[in-house]
KEVEX-414344 format. One record per residue (C-alpha): chain; x negated, y negated, z; residue number from 0. Coordinates in steps of 0.1 Angstrom, whole numbers. Example, Ala and Ser with C-alpha at 12.3 -4.5 7.8 and 13.67 -1.06 7.14 Angstrom:
NODE   cadena      c1      c2      c3   num
NODE        A    -123      45      78     0
NODE        A    -137      11      71     1
END
This chain:
NODE   cadena      c1      c2      c3   num
NODE        A     -71     -19    -252     0
NODE        A     -34     -26    -248     1
NODE        A     -13     -16    -273     2
NODE        A       6     -45    -290     3
NODE        A      42     -50    -283     4
NODE        A      54     -47    -317     5
NODE        A      38     -10    -321     6
NODE        A      70       4    -311     7
NODE        A     107       2    -320     8
NODE        A     126     -27    -306     9
NODE        A     157      -3    -293    10
NODE        A     140       9    -266    11
NODE        A     153      28    -237    12
NODE        A     128      20    -213    13
NODE        A     117     -15    -221    14
NODE        A     114     -35    -188    15
NODE        A     130     -67    -180    16
NODE        A     114    -102    -189    17
NODE        A      89    -114    -164    18
NODE        A      80     -79    -151    19
NODE        A      45     -76    -135    20
NODE        A      22     -47    -145    21
NODE        A     -10     -42    -125    22
NODE        A     -28     -21    -102    23
NODE        A     -38     -19     -64    24
NODE        A     -64     -18     -42    25
NODE        A     -76     -24      -6    26
NODE        A    -106     -43       5    27
NODE        A    -124     -16      28    28
NODE        A    -117      14       3    29
NODE        A    -135      -7     -28    30
NODE        A    -158     -34     -15    31
NODE        A    -188     -17       3    32
NODE        A    -212     -41      20    33
NODE        A    -189     -47      53    34
NODE        A    -210     -68      72    35
NODE        A    -227     -87      41    36
NODE        A    -229    -127      44    37
NODE        A    -219    -130      83    38
NODE        A    -188    -107      82    39
NODE        A    -184     -92     114    40
NODE        A    -174     -54     120    41
NODE        A    -139     -36     115    42
NODE        A    -124     -12     132    43
NODE        A    -128      11     100    44
NODE        A    -168       4     101    45
NODE        A    -166      21     138    46
NODE        A    -144      46     131    47
NODE        A    -160      57     100    48
NODE        A    -199      57     121    49
NODE        A    -184      76     146    50
NODE        A    -194     115     143    51
NODE        A    -168     137     132    52
NODE        A    -140     109     126    53
NODE        A    -143     113      85    54
NODE        A    -148     141      59    55
NODE        A    -188     144      55    56
NODE        A    -194     114      73    57
NODE        A    -184      92      46    58
NODE        A    -178      57      53    59
NODE        A    -176      24      36    60
NODE        A    -208      11      36    61
NODE        A    -212      11      -4    62
NODE        A    -177      23     -16    63
NODE        A    -171      13     -51    64
NODE        A    -195     -17     -43    65
NODE        A    -169     -41     -56    66
NODE        A    -182     -69     -33    67
NODE        A    -210     -71     -58    68
NODE        A    -194     -61     -90    69
NODE        A    -161     -78     -86    70
NODE        A    -170    -101    -120    71
NODE        A    -171     -65    -141    72
NODE        A    -140     -50    -122    73
NODE        A    -120     -80    -134    74
NODE        A    -131     -75    -170    75
NODE        A    -121     -41    -165    76
NODE        A     -89     -52    -156    77
NODE        A     -84     -75    -184    78
NODE        A     -93     -54    -209    79
NODE        A     -69     -30    -197    80
NODE        A     -40     -54    -200    81
NODE        A     -34     -60    -162    82
NODE        A     -10     -89    -153    83
NODE        A     -14     -86    -116    84
NODE        A     -38     -72     -95    85
NODE        A     -29     -66     -57    86
NODE        A     -57     -68     -35    87
NODE        A     -64     -74       4    88
NODE        A     -87     -91      23    89
NODE        A    -110     -82      50    90
NODE        A     -99    -100      79    91
NODE        A    -136     -97      94    92
NODE        A    -151    -115      66    93
NODE        A    -130    -144      68    94
NODE        A    -131    -144     110    95
NODE        A    -159    -121     123    96
NODE        A    -147    -124     156    97
NODE        A    -109    -120     148    98
NODE        A    -103    -158     160    99
NODE        A    -121    -191     160   100
NODE        A    -149    -192     136   101
NODE        A    -146    -194     100   102
NODE        A    -172    -176      78   103
NODE        A    -173    -198      48   104
NODE        A    -193    -170      29   105
NODE        A    -162    -145      34   106
NODE        A    -138    -174      23   107
NODE        A    -159    -180      -8   108
NODE        A    -161    -143     -21   109
NODE        A    -117    -143     -22   110
NODE        A    -120    -179     -37   111
NODE        A    -144    -167     -66   112
NODE        A    -124    -137     -71   113
NODE        A     -89    -153     -73   114
NODE        A    -102    -176     -98   115
NODE        A    -115    -151    -121   116
NODE        A     -86    -134    -120   117
NODE        A     -62    -163    -130   118
NODE        A     -91    -173    -157   119
NODE        A     -85    -137    -170   120
NODE        A     -47    -142    -169   121
NODE        A     -44    -118    -140   122
NODE        A     -18    -130    -111   123
NODE        A     -32    -122     -78   124
NODE        A     -12    -104     -52   125
NODE        A     -29    -112     -16   126
NODE        A     -25     -85      15   127
NODE        A     -36     -99      45   128
NODE        A     -42     -68      62   129
NODE        A     -46     -34      49   130
NODE        A     -56     -18      80   131
NODE        A     -90     -30      90   132
NODE        A     -86     -48     122   133
NODE        A    -119     -69     133   134
NODE        A    -139     -47     156   135
NODE        A    -136     -77     181   136
NODE        A    -100     -80     185   137
NODE        A     -98     -40     188   138
NODE        A    -118     -49     220   139
NODE        A     -93     -72     231   140
NODE        A     -65     -47     227   141
NODE        A     -61     -46     193   142
NODE        A     -23     -40     180   143
NODE        A     -17     -33     220   144
NODE        A     -22     -69     229   145
NODE        A      10     -90     225   146
NODE        A     -13    -120     215   147
NODE        A     -21    -102     183   148
NODE        A       7    -124     169   149
NODE        A     -12    -155     173   150
NODE        A     -41    -140     161   151
NODE        A     -25    -130     129   152
NODE        A      -9    -160     123   153
NODE        A     -44    -179     130   154
NODE        A     -61    -158     100   155
NODE        A     -31    -163      78   156
NODE        A     -34    -202      83   157
NODE        A     -70    -199      73   158
NODE        A     -64    -182      39   159
NODE        A     -34    -201      30   160
NODE        A     -49    -235      33   161
NODE        A     -79    -224      14   162
NODE        A     -59    -201     -12   163
NODE        A     -23    -211     -16   164
NODE        A     -11    -226     -49   165
NODE        A     -37    -203     -64   166
NODE        A     -20    -175     -51   167
NODE        A      18    -176     -52   168
NODE        A      26    -138     -38   169
NODE        A      13    -127      -3   170
NODE        A      16    -101      14   171
NODE        A      16     -96      55   172
NODE        A       7     -61      65   173
NODE        A       5     -32      45   174
NODE        A      23       1      57   175
NODE        A      28      -2      94   176
NODE        A      41      32      96   177
NODE        A       5      45      87   178
NODE        A     -15      21     109   179
NODE        A       5      33     142   180
NODE        A      12      69     128   181
NODE        A     -24      78     121   182
NODE        A     -41      50     143   183
NODE        A     -22      51     175   184
NODE        A       0      83     178   185
NODE        A     -22     110     157   186
NODE        A     -55      94     160   187
NODE        A     -65     106     124   188
NODE        A     -70      66     116   189
NODE        A     -86      37     132   190
NODE        A     -88      28     159   191
NODE        A     -82      67     167   192
NODE        A     -56      68     196   193
NODE        A     -33      94     206   194
NODE        A      -7      83     227   195
NODE        A      32      85     220   196
NODE        A      33      56     246   197
NODE        A       9      32     224   198
NODE        A      26      40     192   199
NODE        A      60      21     194   200
NODE        A      42     -12     215   201
NODE        A      16     -11     185   202
NODE        A      47     -12     160   203
NODE        A      67     -36     179   204
NODE        A      37     -61     181   205
NODE        A      25     -55     144   206
NODE        A      64     -66     135   207
NODE        A      59     -95     155   208
NODE        A      26    -105     140   209
NODE        A      45    -103     106   210
NODE        A      70    -124     118   211
NODE        A      43    -151     131   212
NODE        A      25    -150      98   213
NODE        A      56    -157      78   214
NODE        A      63    -185     101   215
NODE        A      29    -197      95   216
NODE        A      33    -195      57   217
NODE        A      69    -214      59   218
NODE        A      50    -243      74   219
NODE        A      16    -241      50   220
NODE        A      28    -224      19   221
NODE        A      52    -232     -11   222
NODE        A      53    -200     -29   223
NODE        A      65    -161     -16   224
NODE        A      53    -138       9   225
NODE        A      66    -105      17   226
NODE        A      59     -72      35   227
NODE        A      49     -36      21   228
NODE        A      61      -6      37   229
NODE        A      55      32      26   230
NODE        A      87      50      27   231
NODE        A      99      82      13   232
NODE        A     133      96      12   233
NODE        A     141     125      36   234
NODE        A     164     155      23   235
NODE        A     175     182      45   236
NODE        A     162     217      43   237
NODE        A     197     231      50   238
NODE        A     232     223      54   239
NODE        A     225     229      90   240
NODE        A     236     202     116   241
NODE        A     201     205     131   242
NODE        A     183     198     100   243
NODE        A     208     172      93   244
NODE        A     198     155     126   245
NODE        A     162     160     121   246
NODE        A     164     145      87   247
NODE        A     183     114     105   248
NODE        A     151     112     130   249
NODE        A     125     115     102   250
NODE        A     146      88      83   251
NODE        A     146      62     111   252
NODE        A     112      70     121   253
NODE        A      95      64      88   254
NODE        A     123      45      65   255
NODE        A     138      25      90   256
NODE        A     113      17     118   257
NODE        A      99     -15      99   258
NODE        A     126     -25      74   259
NODE        A     154     -27     104   260
NODE        A     139     -50     124   261
NODE        A     121     -72      98   262
NODE        A     156     -75      78   263
NODE        A     182     -67     103   264
NODE        A     169     -77     137   265
NODE        A     170     -43     153   266
NODE        A     156      -7     155   267
NODE        A     178      23     144   268
NODE        A     190      42     178   269
NODE        A     176      72     163   270
NODE        A     141      59     177   271
NODE        A     147      65     211   272
NODE        A     154     104     204   273
NODE        A     122     101     186   274
NODE        A      99      89     214   275
NODE        A     123     100     241   276
NODE        A     107      82     277   277
NODE        A      80      64     255   278
NODE        A     101      40     241   279
NODE        A     103       8     256   280
NODE        A     132     -17     260   281
NODE        A     119     -45     239   282
NODE        A     127     -81     247   283
NODE        A     155     -91     222   284
NODE        A     137    -128     223   285
NODE        A     109    -109     201   286
NODE        A     134    -104     170   287
NODE        A     139    -140     165   288
NODE        A     100    -140     156   289
NODE        A     104    -104     137   290
NODE        A     134    -117     116   291
NODE        A     122    -144      90   292
NODE        A     135    -146      54   293
NODE        A     113    -127      30   294
NODE        A     110    -135     -11   295
NODE        A     106     -99     -14   296
NODE        A      95     -64      -3   297
NODE        A      70     -43     -17   298
NODE        A      76      -3     -15   299
NODE        A      47      19     -16   300
NODE        A      59      55     -28   301
NODE        A      43      87     -32   302
NODE        A      65     117     -26   303
NODE        A      98     132      -6   304
NODE        A     100     151      24   305
NODE        A     126     182      26   306
NODE        A     130     183      67   307
NODE        A     134     213      87   308
NODE        A     141     214     127   309
NODE        A     114     225     146   310
NODE        A      96     219     176   311
NODE        A      69     198     161   312
NODE        A      58     165     178   313
NODE        A      69     135     177   314
NODE        A      98     139     153   315
NODE        A     111     172     163   316
NODE        A     112     182     125   317
NODE        A      85     195      97   318
NODE        A      84     190      60   319
NODE        A      92     221      38   320
NODE        A      69     230       9   321
NODE        A      91     236     -21   322
NODE        A      83     268     -46   323
NODE        A      80     261     -81   324
NODE        A      72     225     -74   325
NODE        A      39     204     -84   326
NODE        A      19     191     -55   327
NODE        A     -10     168     -57   328
NODE        A     -43     172     -40   329
NODE        A     -33     158      -9   330
NODE        A      -5     182      -8   331
NODE        A      23     155     -18   332
NODE        A      54     170     -39   333
NODE        A      54     153     -72   334
NODE        A      93     142     -70   335
NODE        A     103     109     -92   336
NODE        A     137     111     -85   337
NODE        A     128     105     -51   338
NODE        A     117      73     -61   339
NODE        A     152      63     -77   340
NODE        A     170      77     -47   341
NODE        A     149      57     -24   342
NODE        A     153      23     -43   343
NODE        A     188      28     -45   344
NODE        A     190      34      -7   345
NODE        A     174       1       1   346
NODE        A     196     -20     -21   347
NODE        A     226      -4      -6   348
NODE        A     212      -9      30   349
NODE        A     195     -44      30   350
NODE        A     213     -60       1   351
NODE        A     195     -77     -32   352
NODE        A     159     -86     -19   353
NODE        A     137     -83     -49   354
NODE        A     113     -54     -47   355
NODE        A      80     -46     -61   356
NODE        A      65     -13     -62   357
NODE        A      32     -20     -47   358
NODE        A      17      14     -50   359
NODE        A      23      46     -67   360
NODE        A       2      70     -77   361
NODE        A     -15     105     -71   362
NODE        A     -48     124     -67   363
NODE        A     -56     152     -87   364
NODE        A     -87     171     -95   365
NODE        A    -101     149    -124   366
NODE        A    -132     168    -143   367
NODE        A    -165     148    -151   368
NODE        A    -165     125    -177   369
NODE        A    -171     142    -210   370
NODE        A    -195     134    -236   371
NODE        A    -172     115    -256   372
NODE        A    -165      94    -229   373
NODE        A    -132     104    -219   374
NODE        A    -119     117    -184   375
NODE        A     -88     141    -192   376
NODE        A     -63     134    -165   377
NODE        A     -30     149    -177   378
NODE        A     -13     156    -146   379
NODE        A     -15     119    -135   380
NODE        A      -3     107    -168   381
NODE        A      28     130    -165   382
NODE        A      34     116    -130   383
NODE        A      29      79    -137   384
NODE        A      55      86    -168   385
NODE        A      82     103    -148   386
NODE        A      76      79    -119   387
NODE        A      81      46    -142   388
NODE        A     111      63    -160   389
NODE        A     127      65    -123   390
NODE        A     117      30    -116   391
NODE        A     137      20    -146   392
NODE        A     164      42    -138   393
NODE        A     168      21    -105   394
NODE        A     168     -12    -126   395
NODE        A     197       0    -146   396
NODE        A     216       8    -117   397
NODE        A     210     -30    -104   398
NODE        A     179     -26     -83   399
NODE        A     161     -60     -85   400
NODE        A     127     -46     -92   401
NODE        A      99     -73    -100   402
NODE        A      69     -55    -110   403
NODE        A      49     -23    -108   404
NODE        A      13     -17     -94   405
NODE        A      -3      16     -98   406
NODE        A     -23      32     -68   407
NODE        A     -52      29     -76   408
NODE        A     -73       9    -101   409
NODE        A    -104      28     -89   410
NODE        A    -115      60     -73   411
NODE        A    -123      51     -36   412
NODE        A    -126      55      -3   413
NODE        A     -96      78       9   414
NODE        A     -99      69      47   415
NODE        A    -109      99      68   416
NODE        A    -108     121      37   417
NODE        A    -140     102      24   418
NODE        A    -146     102     -15   419
NODE        A    -129     140     -17   420
NODE        A     -96     127     -31   421
NODE        A     -94     106     -64   422
NODE        A     -64      81     -70   423
NODE        A     -82      60     -95   424
NODE        A     -70      55    -130   425
NODE        A    -108      44    -133   426
NODE        A    -135      72    -126   427
NODE        A    -164      57    -106   428
NODE        A    -195      77    -105   429
NODE        A    -206      70     -68   430
NODE        A    -240      76     -75   431
NODE        A    -242      51    -102   432
NODE        A    -213      30     -97   433
NODE        A    -207      32    -136   434
NODE        A    -168      29    -143   435
NODE        A    -151      49    -168   436
NODE        A    -113      44    -178   437
NODE        A     -95      78    -174   438
NODE        A     -68      88    -201   439
NODE        A     -44      76    -181   440
NODE        A     -58      43    -177   441
NODE        A     -59      40    -217   442
NODE        A     -19      54    -216   443
NODE        A     -12      28    -189   444
NODE        A     -23       2    -211   445
NODE        A       0      10    -240   446
NODE        A      24       9    -214   447
NODE        A      18     -22    -203   448
NODE        A      12     -36    -243   449
NODE        A      46     -22    -251   450
NODE        A      65     -35    -218   451
NODE        A      77      -2    -212   452
NODE        A      86      11    -246   453
NODE        A      60      36    -244   454
NODE        A      78      54    -221   455
NODE        A     106      60    -249   456
NODE        A      79      87    -258   457
NODE        A      80     119    -239   458
NODE        A      51     129    -217   459
NODE        A      23     138    -240   460
NODE        A      15     167    -213   461
END
């Protein structure tokens, strides 16, 4: 399906740098299904989703996209779309059912077969160790509130490094630690469902310690690249008032600096003490020697921006202001591509020339059923991707070292506690039959890949 590179003029404004990787991203619990198959243990998401009232309509990941059994067809689909890279996560409890100790070879073999198939089809694997599905056995031992989690995570990483490094050359420790703690330990909307402003900073700090320990373990075992993935978004003040400016600084520190600062600078931003008040602990300075590890890249997940207004909301004492006349996705996120350029320039100016991958970017919009001609028309998603890819190229032109782009998501899938109500995929999934149908956005993205970005010279078709 990919359009030949010579199908468009060579004098392109939007041709991407040589070696730029074009791909798509998924997460294990959102697509695999069969969470307890072949000796796997339960995860916190298996437990959370089966607790009444925790997910929309009681939806869970027992079947999801059935990728655990249909992975070969999904790899062929990636190949047909021309994907050059595939970012996926591993289910920790498939590998170590108790979280530590005994290795479940059947689980390891599943990912080994997947990696081999990707390579055979010319697709580079980007492997994420942790995308939110902590083994339930470790949650029973305190989960991310237990300082031993750094050792647990490093042990898990070593099992995978020894089995897959070399075939996998790009590794990620954590996906979106902000979401793990904000949703899982502060507001309770995500597994494990805690609601405590005292727990949230402890979980965050231990996640960063675990990240550092996993990177250390990789340097001892692996020979390629490892990084961290964060979800960040630019914060703009709603007015010129000092109250809004201060609220914006707090919001920025809480979401954008809380994990990047310790990982790359060895400290937390001072505003976090304002955010958490008496719940902010005095962390041992020695911990930062573990947290700060040399990284080969950072992955940035970008979806939207926030226009911040001071109010009495908790914990930031700031609220996002909905913008008139703006387009919003099905998840209530404003479509604002300029924010991605701004964010990438802020990253470079703050943290230097560390290579960046856009590891997630996409949107959930209403998608009609598959038409009689086999098409799924999703013009808003095409327009979203078109504008955001141009925004990425603008950042490259401004000197940001961006190495690749992973659209979120390859498949419609389980959107965590929102169940199956939001479709982010460029490929439509019929959850009754598991039939996959590439949407018009997938066909368009295939042409972008085949032209190495030159397709973006054309105006958005919508």
